[in-house]
Structure formats: structure tokens, C-alpha cells
PATIKE-363702 format. One record per atom (N, C-alpha, C): residue number from 1; residue in three letters; chain; atom name; z, x, y. Coordinates in Angstrom, 2 decimals. Example, Ala and Ser with C-alpha at 12.3 -4.5 7.8 and 13.67 -1.06 7.14 Angstrom:
<pts>
num, residuo, cadena, atomo, c3, c1, c2
1, ALA, A, N, 7.80, 13.19, -5.69 $
1, ALA, A, CA, 7.80, 12.30, -4.50 $
1, ALA, A, C, 7.80, 13.20, -3.30 $
2, SER, A, N, 7.08, 12.85, -2.25 $
2, SER, A, CA, 7.14, 13.67, -1.06 $
2, SER, A, C, 7.87, 12.90, 0.03 $
</pts>
This chain:
<pts>
num, residuo, cadena, atomo, c3, c1, c2
1, MET, A, N, 14.37, 2.41, -37.05 $
1, MET, A, CA, 14.59, 1.77, -35.62 $
1, MET, A, C, 14.97, 0.31, -35.83 $
2, SER, A, N, 15.95, 0.02, -35.05 $
2, SER, A, CA, 16.65, -1.04, -35.22 $
2, SER, A, C, 15.95, -2.27, -34.57 $
3, THR, A, N, 16.04, -3.66, -35.12 $
3, THR, A, CA, 15.44, -4.55, -34.65 $
3, THR, A, C, 15.49, -4.85, -33.09 $
4, LEU, A, N, 16.82, -4.59, -32.56 $
4, LEU, A, CA, 16.82, -4.77, -31.14 $
4, LEU, A, C, 15.98, -3.65, -30.37 $
5, SER, A, N, 16.00, -2.39, -30.91 $
5, SER, A, CA, 15.28, -1.39, -30.36 $
5, SER, A, C, 13.60, -1.75, -30.36 $
6, ARG, A, N, 13.41, -2.27, -31.37 $
6, ARG, A, CA, 11.86, -2.65, -31.50 $
6, ARG, A, C, 11.60, -3.76, -30.70 $
7, THR, A, N, 12.46, -4.77, -30.61 $
7, THR, A, CA, 12.32, -5.97, -29.61 $
7, THR, A, C, 12.11, -5.44, -28.38 $
8, ALA, A, N, 13.23, -4.42, -27.89 $
8, ALA, A, CA, 13.28, -3.94, -26.25 $
8, ALA, A, C, 11.88, -3.23, -26.16 $
9, ARG, A, N, 11.33, -2.42, -27.14 $
9, ARG, A, CA, 10.26, -1.55, -26.86 $
9, ARG, A, C, 9.08, -2.72, -26.77 $
10, THR, A, N, 9.07, -3.79, -27.60 $
10, THR, A, CA, 7.88, -4.70, -27.36 $
10, THR, A, C, 7.89, -5.37, -26.27 $
11, LYS, A, N, 9.08, -5.71, -25.67 $
11, LYS, A, CA, 9.30, -6.30, -24.31 $
11, LYS, A, C, 8.80, -5.42, -23.26 $
12, ALA, A, N, 9.02, -4.05, -23.46 $
12, ALA, A, CA, 8.86, -3.02, -22.43 $
12, ALA, A, C, 7.13, -2.89, -22.37 $
13, ALA, A, N, 6.58, -2.98, -23.60 $
13, ALA, A, CA, 5.15, -2.58, -23.85 $
13, ALA, A, C, 4.31, -3.95, -23.12 $
14, ARG, A, N, 4.88, -5.23, -23.14 $
14, ARG, A, CA, 4.21, -6.29, -22.41 $
14, ARG, A, C, 4.38, -6.04, -20.78 $
15, GLU, A, N, 5.48, -5.61, -20.42 $
15, GLU, A, CA, 5.81, -5.47, -19.05 $
15, GLU, A, C, 4.83, -4.29, -18.45 $
16, LEU, A, N, 4.73, -3.10, -19.28 $
16, LEU, A, CA, 3.93, -2.23, -19.11 $
16, LEU, A, C, 2.22, -2.65, -18.91 $
17, THR, A, N, 1.91, -3.37, -19.81 $
17, THR, A, CA, 0.62, -4.00, -19.86 $
17, THR, A, C, 0.34, -4.90, -18.56 $
18, SER, A, N, 1.47, -5.71, -18.27 $
18, SER, A, CA, 1.49, -6.27, -16.87 $
18, SER, A, C, 1.17, -5.53, -15.71 $
19, ILE, A, N, 2.04, -4.40, -15.68 $
19, ILE, A, CA, 1.88, -3.68, -14.57 $
19, ILE, A, C, 0.50, -3.03, -14.50 $
20, PHE, A, N, -0.20, -2.48, -15.45 $
20, PHE, A, CA, -1.19, -1.81, -15.33 $
20, PHE, A, C, -2.49, -2.88, -15.32 $
21, ASP, A, N, -2.20, -4.06, -15.54 $
21, ASP, A, CA, -3.34, -4.86, -15.62 $
21, ASP, A, C, -3.32, -5.78, -14.32 $
22, SER, A, N, -2.48, -5.20, -13.35 $
22, SER, A, CA, -2.37, -6.14, -12.12 $
22, SER, A, C, -3.57, -6.01, -11.26 $
23, LYS, A, N, -3.80, -6.96, -10.42 $
23, LYS, A, CA, -4.93, -7.10, -9.36 $
23, LYS, A, C, -4.97, -5.73, -8.61 $
24, LEU, A, N, -4.04, -5.01, -8.09 $
24, LEU, A, CA, -4.03, -3.99, -7.32 $
24, LEU, A, C, -4.71, -2.72, -8.22 $
25, PHE, A, N, -4.48, -2.38, -9.53 $
25, PHE, A, CA, -5.00, -1.42, -10.03 $
25, PHE, A, C, -6.63, -1.74, -10.45 $
26, LYS, A, N, -6.75, -2.99, -10.68 $
26, LYS, A, CA, -8.14, -3.46, -11.08 $
26, LYS, A, C, -9.04, -3.34, -9.90 $
27, ALA, A, N, -8.48, -3.50, -8.73 $
27, ALA, A, CA, -9.17, -3.43, -7.42 $
27, ALA, A, C, -9.52, -2.09, -7.23 $
28, LEU, A, N, -8.71, -1.10, -7.34 $
28, LEU, A, CA, -8.88, 0.29, -7.05 $
28, LEU, A, C, -9.57, 0.90, -8.20 $
29, CYS, A, N, -9.98, 0.43, -9.13 $
29, CYS, A, CA, -10.63, 1.07, -10.51 $
29, CYS, A, C, -12.26, 1.24, -10.06 $
30, GLU, A, N, -12.69, 0.61, -9.07 $
30, GLU, A, CA, -13.99, 0.71, -8.73 $
30, GLU, A, C, -14.33, 1.54, -7.65 $
31, PRO, A, N, -15.29, 2.66, -7.96 $
31, PRO, A, CA, -15.65, 3.76, -7.04 $
31, PRO, A, C, -16.00, 3.15, -5.66 $
32, ALA, A, N, -16.73, 2.18, -5.67 $
32, ALA, A, CA, -17.28, 1.56, -4.33 $
32, ALA, A, C, -15.89, 1.09, -3.46 $
33, ARG, A, N, -15.14, 0.40, -4.09 $
33, ARG, A, CA, -13.95, -0.02, -3.58 $
33, ARG, A, C, -12.92, 1.07, -2.89 $
34, VAL, A, N, -12.84, 2.26, -3.81 $
34, VAL, A, CA, -12.28, 3.37, -3.11 $
34, VAL, A, C, -12.75, 3.78, -1.97 $
35, GLU, A, N, -14.23, 3.92, -1.94 $
35, GLU, A, CA, -14.97, 4.48, -0.88 $
35, GLU, A, C, -14.69, 3.40, 0.36 $
36, ILE, A, N, -14.64, 2.20, 0.20 $
36, ILE, A, CA, -14.46, 1.17, 1.29 $
36, ILE, A, C, -12.97, 1.65, 1.77 $
37, MET, A, N, -12.04, 1.82, 0.98 $
37, MET, A, CA, -10.78, 2.23, 1.46 $
37, MET, A, C, -10.69, 3.56, 2.32 $
38, ARG, A, N, -11.38, 4.41, 1.67 $
38, ARG, A, CA, -11.52, 5.60, 2.53 $
38, ARG, A, C, -12.31, 5.54, 3.78 $
39, PHE, A, N, -13.28, 4.65, 4.01 $
39, PHE, A, CA, -13.76, 4.28, 5.21 $
39, PHE, A, C, -12.93, 3.66, 6.14 $
40, LEU, A, N, -12.12, 2.71, 5.69 $
40, LEU, A, CA, -11.09, 1.99, 6.53 $
40, LEU, A, C, -9.99, 2.86, 7.06 $
41, THR, A, N, -9.70, 3.74, 5.97 $
41, THR, A, CA, -8.72, 4.48, 6.46 $
41, THR, A, C, -8.92, 5.51, 7.67 $
42, VAL, A, N, -10.25, 6.01, 7.50 $
42, VAL, A, CA, -10.70, 6.97, 8.65 $
42, VAL, A, C, -10.99, 6.10, 9.84 $
43, GLU, A, N, -11.90, 5.12, 9.65 $
43, GLU, A, CA, -12.50, 4.31, 10.84 $
43, GLU, A, C, -11.49, 3.35, 11.50 $
44, GLY, A, N, -10.70, 2.77, 10.63 $
44, GLY, A, CA, -9.78, 1.69, 11.09 $
44, GLY, A, C, -10.52, 0.36, 10.96 $
45, ARG, A, N, -9.91, -0.69, 11.55 $
45, ARG, A, CA, -10.27, -2.10, 11.62 $
45, ARG, A, C, -11.81, -2.08, 11.60 $
46, SER, A, N, -12.81, -2.86, 10.72 $
46, SER, A, CA, -14.05, -2.86, 10.82 $
46, SER, A, C, -14.55, -4.13, 10.34 $
47, ASP, A, N, -15.84, -4.58, 10.74 $
47, ASP, A, CA, -16.34, -5.67, 10.14 $
47, ASP, A, C, -17.44, -5.40, 8.99 $
48, VAL, A, N, -17.61, -6.40, 8.16 $
48, VAL, A, CA, -18.63, -6.23, 7.06 $
48, VAL, A, C, -19.87, -5.38, 7.28 $
49, ARG, A, N, -20.52, -5.82, 8.49 $
49, ARG, A, CA, -21.71, -5.20, 8.55 $
49, ARG, A, C, -21.51, -3.61, 8.97 $
50, THR, A, N, -20.47, -3.39, 9.66 $
50, THR, A, CA, -20.16, -1.89, 9.98 $
50, THR, A, C, -19.84, -1.06, 8.63 $
51, ILE, A, N, -18.93, -1.88, 7.98 $
51, ILE, A, CA, -18.62, -0.98, 6.79 $
51, ILE, A, C, -19.96, -0.98, 5.81 $
52, ALA, A, N, -20.79, -1.74, 5.63 $
52, ALA, A, CA, -21.94, -1.92, 4.87 $
52, ALA, A, C, -22.98, -0.70, 5.37 $
53, GLU, A, N, -22.94, -0.52, 6.60 $
53, GLU, A, CA, -23.93, 0.54, 7.08 $
53, GLU, A, C, -23.48, 1.79, 6.63 $
54, HIS, A, N, -22.45, 2.05, 6.13 $
54, HIS, A, CA, -21.95, 3.42, 5.87 $
54, HIS, A, C, -21.76, 3.54, 4.26 $
55, LEU, A, N, -22.25, 2.46, 3.50 $
55, LEU, A, CA, -22.16, 2.43, 2.09 $
55, LEU, A, C, -23.69, 2.19, 1.52 $
56, PRO, A, N, -24.00, 2.55, 0.32 $
56, PRO, A, CA, -25.34, 2.39, -0.20 $
56, PRO, A, C, -25.42, 0.84, -0.67 $
57, GLN, A, N, -24.49, 0.07, -0.87 $
57, GLN, A, CA, -24.51, -1.33, -1.13 $
57, GLN, A, C, -24.99, -2.11, -0.09 $
58, ASP, A, N, -25.74, -3.22, -0.50 $
58, ASP, A, CA, -26.04, -4.35, 0.49 $
58, ASP, A, C, -24.74, -4.90, 1.03 $
59, ALA, A, N, -24.71, -5.55, 2.15 $
59, ALA, A, CA, -23.70, -6.20, 2.92 $
59, ALA, A, C, -23.04, -7.12, 1.91 $
60, SER, A, N, -23.88, -7.96, 1.08 $
60, SER, A, CA, -23.31, -8.99, 0.20 $
60, SER, A, C, -22.42, -8.40, -0.76 $
61, VAL, A, N, -22.68, -7.30, -1.33 $
61, VAL, A, CA, -22.02, -6.50, -2.35 $
61, VAL, A, C, -20.75, -5.98, -1.70 $
62, VAL, A, N, -20.79, -5.34, -0.56 $
62, VAL, A, CA, -19.73, -4.95, 0.08 $
62, VAL, A, C, -18.78, -6.00, 0.43 $
63, SER, A, N, -19.44, -7.18, 0.68 $
63, SER, A, CA, -18.48, -8.51, 1.04 $
63, SER, A, C, -17.61, -8.86, -0.01 $
64, ARG, A, N, -18.27, -8.76, -1.26 $
64, ARG, A, CA, -17.67, -9.24, -2.50 $
64, ARG, A, C, -16.47, -7.95, -2.84 $
65, HIS, A, N, -16.85, -6.75, -2.72 $
65, HIS, A, CA, -15.67, -5.78, -2.83 $
65, HIS, A, C, -14.47, -5.99, -1.90 $
66, LEU, A, N, -14.89, -6.38, -0.64 $
66, LEU, A, CA, -13.91, -6.68, 0.22 $
66, LEU, A, C, -13.07, -7.86, -0.06 $
67, ALA, A, N, -13.65, -8.91, -0.61 $
67, ALA, A, CA, -12.87, -9.92, -1.13 $
67, ALA, A, C, -12.05, -9.67, -2.22 $
68, VAL, A, N, -12.24, -8.82, -3.06 $
68, VAL, A, CA, -11.49, -8.09, -4.24 $
68, VAL, A, C, -10.27, -7.48, -3.75 $
69, LEU, A, N, -10.62, -6.49, -2.78 $
69, LEU, A, CA, -9.53, -5.79, -2.18 $
69, LEU, A, C, -8.64, -6.87, -1.35 $
70, HIS, A, N, -8.99, -7.67, -0.67 $
70, HIS, A, CA, -8.20, -8.52, -0.02 $
70, HIS, A, C, -7.39, -9.44, -0.77 $
71, GLY, A, N, -8.03, -9.91, -1.99 $
71, GLY, A, CA, -7.27, -10.77, -2.98 $
71, GLY, A, C, -6.17, -10.10, -3.65 $
72, ALA, A, N, -6.30, -8.70, -3.61 $
72, ALA, A, CA, -5.20, -7.70, -4.17 $
72, ALA, A, C, -4.20, -7.31, -3.57 $
73, GLY, A, N, -4.31, -7.79, -2.20 $
73, GLY, A, CA, -3.24, -7.56, -1.05 $
73, GLY, A, C, -3.37, -6.07, -0.47 $
74, ILE, A, N, -4.61, -5.63, -0.54 $
74, ILE, A, CA, -4.60, -4.30, 0.02 $
74, ILE, A, C, -5.33, -4.28, 1.24 $
75, LEU, A, N, -5.95, -5.16, 1.62 $
75, LEU, A, CA, -6.64, -5.34, 3.10 $
75, LEU, A, C, -6.16, -6.61, 3.80 $
76, ARG, A, N, -6.04, -6.71, 5.08 $
76, ARG, A, CA, -5.86, -7.79, 5.99 $
76, ARG, A, C, -7.25, -8.27, 6.43 $
77, ARG, A, N, -7.35, -9.49, 6.53 $
77, ARG, A, CA, -8.73, -9.96, 6.99 $
77, ARG, A, C, -8.35, -10.75, 8.17 $
78, CYS, A, N, -9.37, -10.58, 9.24 $
78, CYS, A, CA, -9.08, -11.45, 10.45 $
78, CYS, A, C, -10.53, -11.93, 10.96 $
79, LYS, A, N, -10.43, -13.28, 11.15 $
79, LYS, A, CA, -11.91, -13.85, 11.57 $
79, LYS, A, C, -11.87, -14.01, 13.22 $
80, GLU, A, N, -12.88, -13.48, 13.82 $
80, GLU, A, CA, -13.05, -13.62, 15.17 $
80, GLU, A, C, -14.50, -14.13, 15.55 $
81, GLY, A, N, -14.76, -15.43, 15.86 $
81, GLY, A, CA, -15.84, -15.86, 15.98 $
81, GLY, A, C, -16.80, -15.85, 14.64 $
82, ARG, A, N, -17.72, -15.35, 14.70 $
82, ARG, A, CA, -18.66, -15.14, 13.50 $
82, ARG, A, C, -18.49, -13.82, 12.74 $
83, HIS, A, N, -17.57, -13.25, 13.24 $
83, HIS, A, CA, -17.08, -11.74, 12.63 $
83, HIS, A, C, -15.84, -11.79, 11.88 $
84, VAL, A, N, -15.85, -11.19, 10.70 $
84, VAL, A, CA, -14.59, -11.02, 9.86 $
84, VAL, A, C, -14.35, -9.45, 9.74 $
85, PHE, A, N, -13.25, -9.10, 10.18 $
85, PHE, A, CA, -12.61, -7.68, 10.35 $
85, PHE, A, C, -11.63, -7.45, 9.08 $
86, PHE, A, N, -11.88, -6.21, 8.71 $
86, PHE, A, CA, -10.74, -5.72, 7.66 $
86, PHE, A, C, -10.02, -4.63, 8.08 $
87, GLU, A, N, -8.94, -4.41, 7.44 $
87, GLU, A, CA, -8.00, -3.13, 7.60 $
87, GLU, A, C, -7.14, -3.01, 6.71 $
88, VAL, A, N, -6.67, -1.83, 6.24 $
88, VAL, A, CA, -5.69, -1.49, 5.24 $
88, VAL, A, C, -4.55, -2.07, 5.58 $
89, ASP, A, N, -3.88, -2.90, 4.83 $
89, ASP, A, CA, -2.48, -3.44, 5.17 $
89, ASP, A, C, -1.43, -2.47, 4.36 $
90, GLY, A, N, -1.19, -1.18, 5.15 $
90, GLY, A, CA, -0.37, -0.28, 4.80 $
90, GLY, A, C, 1.01, -0.66, 4.23 $
91, PRO, A, N, 1.86, -1.55, 4.96 $
91, PRO, A, CA, 3.17, -1.85, 4.65 $
91, PRO, A, C, 3.11, -2.85, 3.15 $
92, LYS, A, N, 2.05, -3.58, 3.15 $
92, LYS, A, CA, 1.96, -4.35, 2.01 $
92, LYS, A, C, 1.56, -3.56, 0.70 $
93, VAL, A, N, 0.68, -2.66, 0.93 $
93, VAL, A, CA, 0.42, -1.77, -0.20 $
93, VAL, A, C, 1.72, -0.80, -0.72 $
94, VAL, A, N, 2.33, -0.34, 0.37 $
94, VAL, A, CA, 3.65, 0.42, -0.12 $
94, VAL, A, C, 4.58, -0.52, -0.83 $
95, GLY, A, N, 4.74, -1.65, -0.18 $
95, GLY, A, CA, 5.66, -2.66, -0.88 $
95, GLY, A, C, 5.20, -3.07, -2.29 $
96, ARG, A, N, 3.92, -3.15, -2.65 $
96, ARG, A, CA, 3.24, -3.41, -3.97 $
96, ARG, A, C, 3.66, -2.26, -4.82 $
97, LEU, A, N, 3.05, -0.90, -4.25 $
97, LEU, A, CA, 3.56, 0.31, -5.19 $
97, LEU, A, C, 5.10, 0.62, -5.44 $
98, GLU, A, N, 6.06, 0.09, -4.41 $
98, GLU, A, CA, 7.43, 0.32, -4.73 $
98, GLU, A, C, 7.87, -0.75, -5.73 $
99, ASP, A, N, 7.18, -1.95, -5.75 $
99, ASP, A, CA, 7.67, -2.87, -6.75 $
99, ASP, A, C, 7.01, -2.40, -8.24 $
100, ILE, A, N, 5.86, -1.72, -8.11 $
100, ILE, A, CA, 5.45, -1.23, -9.50 $
100, ILE, A, C, 6.24, -0.09, -9.91 $
101, VAL, A, N, 6.62, 0.72, -9.10 $
101, VAL, A, CA, 7.55, 1.84, -9.58 $
101, VAL, A, C, 8.88, 1.28, -10.08 $
102, ALA, A, N, 9.48, 0.43, -9.26 $
102, ALA, A, CA, 10.86, -0.21, -9.65 $
102, ALA, A, C, 10.59, -0.85, -11.08 $
103, ARG, A, N, 9.53, -1.67, -11.30 $
103, ARG, A, CA, 9.36, -2.29, -12.39 $
103, ARG, A, C, 9.12, -1.32, -13.67 $
104, PHE, A, N, 8.57, -0.20, -13.33 $
104, PHE, A, CA, 8.37, 0.85, -14.39 $
104, PHE, A, C, 9.54, 1.54, -14.76 $
105, ARG, A, N, 10.22, 1.87, -13.71 $
105, ARG, A, CA, 11.64, 2.59, -13.75 $
105, ARG, A, C, 12.54, 1.91, -14.84 $
106, LYS, A, N, 12.35, 0.66, -14.82 $
106, LYS, A, CA, 13.21, -0.36, -15.53 $
106, LYS, A, C, 12.90, -0.21, -16.98 $
107, ILE, A, N, 11.68, -0.08, -17.27 $
107, ILE, A, CA, 11.31, 0.03, -18.79 $
107, ILE, A, C, 11.31, 1.37, -19.40 $
108, VAL, A, N, 11.22, 2.60, -18.64 $
108, VAL, A, CA, 11.06, 3.90, -19.03 $
108, VAL, A, C, 12.22, 4.18, -20.07 $
109, PRO, A, N, 13.48, 3.87, -19.75 $
109, PRO, A, CA, 14.56, 3.99, -20.93 $
109, PRO, A, C, 14.24, 3.47, -22.22 $
110, LEU, A, N, 13.52, 2.36, -22.33 $
110, LEU, A, CA, 13.25, 1.64, -23.39 $
110, LEU, A, C, 12.04, 2.04, -24.22 $
111, CYS, A, N, 11.09, 2.58, -23.56 $
111, CYS, A, CA, 9.55, 2.97, -24.18 $
111, CYS, A, C, 9.41, 4.55, -24.01 $
112, CYS, A, N, 9.63, 5.00, -23.00 $
112, CYS, A, CA, 9.14, 6.37, -22.93 $
112, CYS, A, C, 9.88, 7.37, -22.06 $
113, PRO, A, N, 11.21, 7.83, -22.61 $
113, PRO, A, CA, 12.15, 8.27, -21.77 $
113, PRO, A, C, 11.68, 10.01, -21.32 $
114, GLY, A, N, 10.80, 10.38, -21.95 $
114, GLY, A, CA, 10.38, 11.73, -21.88 $
114, GLY, A, C, 11.29, 12.77, -22.60 $
115, ASN, A, N, 11.05, 14.10, -22.26 $
115, ASN, A, CA, 11.83, 15.08, -22.87 $
115, ASN, A, C, 13.19, 15.44, -22.14 $
116, GLU, A, N, 14.19, 15.59, -22.71 $
116, GLU, A, CA, 15.39, 15.96, -22.22 $
116, GLU, A, C, 15.46, 17.44, -22.19 $
117, GLY, A, N, 16.05, 18.11, -20.97 $
117, GLY, A, CA, 16.27, 19.59, -21.10 $
117, GLY, A, C, 14.96, 20.45, -20.74 $
</pts>
């Protein structure tokens, strides 16, 4: 293996680690957060109390999960009076996933081209 090839593969490995270590993937690796996403997909915009009523966790735990999902750019948050409402930010999630695919597509030839034929 040439030095350039090894250098390129090392750079690709760093990029791959960066992709998989993103806030998006970290946020979605927790089953409770996936359940919150399922709930919001089915029910639409909801406040913390309503979401917590449908999950086994306390409202304070659900609130922390919602903060992680919001911080990862998966949910929109809107405060109205004393209530905070959340909903899936579909366009933003699609944009984030497209960015991940584009980044991964660039490194595939360097690290993991697959089988030809």
C-alpha cells in the first residue's frame, strides 16, 4: 500500500468516525428517543406532558430526551405561554441525512469500494 493510499484511507477513517459520531446518530441510538419520534410522527405537534403520558418515563426524563433530539436538529420546538411544543423537523432531518450520504459517498472510493461485478 502506498503512503498516499494509506494517508487517504486514514483521512477517510477520520471522516467516517466523524459521520457516525454525529449528534444525529447519537440522538437516535436511544430506544426512548426513537419511541418519541414514533409518537410525534403519528400524533404530530405535541407538548411535553402529552408525550410523557404515552411513555413509561417521567415527564422530566422525556423533557431531557426531547432536548437531545432538538439539539441534534431532529425536532422543532415552539413555546406558547407555559407550554413547549415539539414536532419532527422533516426537511431539516432530510437535509442532515443527505449531507451524511454526500460525505460518505466521497470517502467510499478511498476506504470501502465494495465488490466489482
